[in-house]
Phi, psi and omega in degrees: 000131183269147175289146180279144181271165177299326179295319177293323179292317175300317181296320179294320179294315180299319179295316180299315178296323178294320179296317178296322178297317179294320177300312184294320177299317180296318179293326175297317179299319178296313181298325182271347184293136182297321185276000179289136177289160180301319181298314178295322181297313184294318178300317180296315178299312179299322179291319177300319178298317176300315180299316186283329186275342183243158177290154177287127181289126184274153181295148174279117183240000000 
């Protein structure tokens, strides 16, 4: 097994942040959609809150 380089670590962190940004954007669309049920809207908002209030878990390298 080869050691990871700093370039690979930076890329993994950048990829993880991008994944979280896409997830958050999808949750916002769900929360704002007219046809979303109240329960799903609340779940989406709570998940957005969790994403925003905690650090992004970084990949284990």
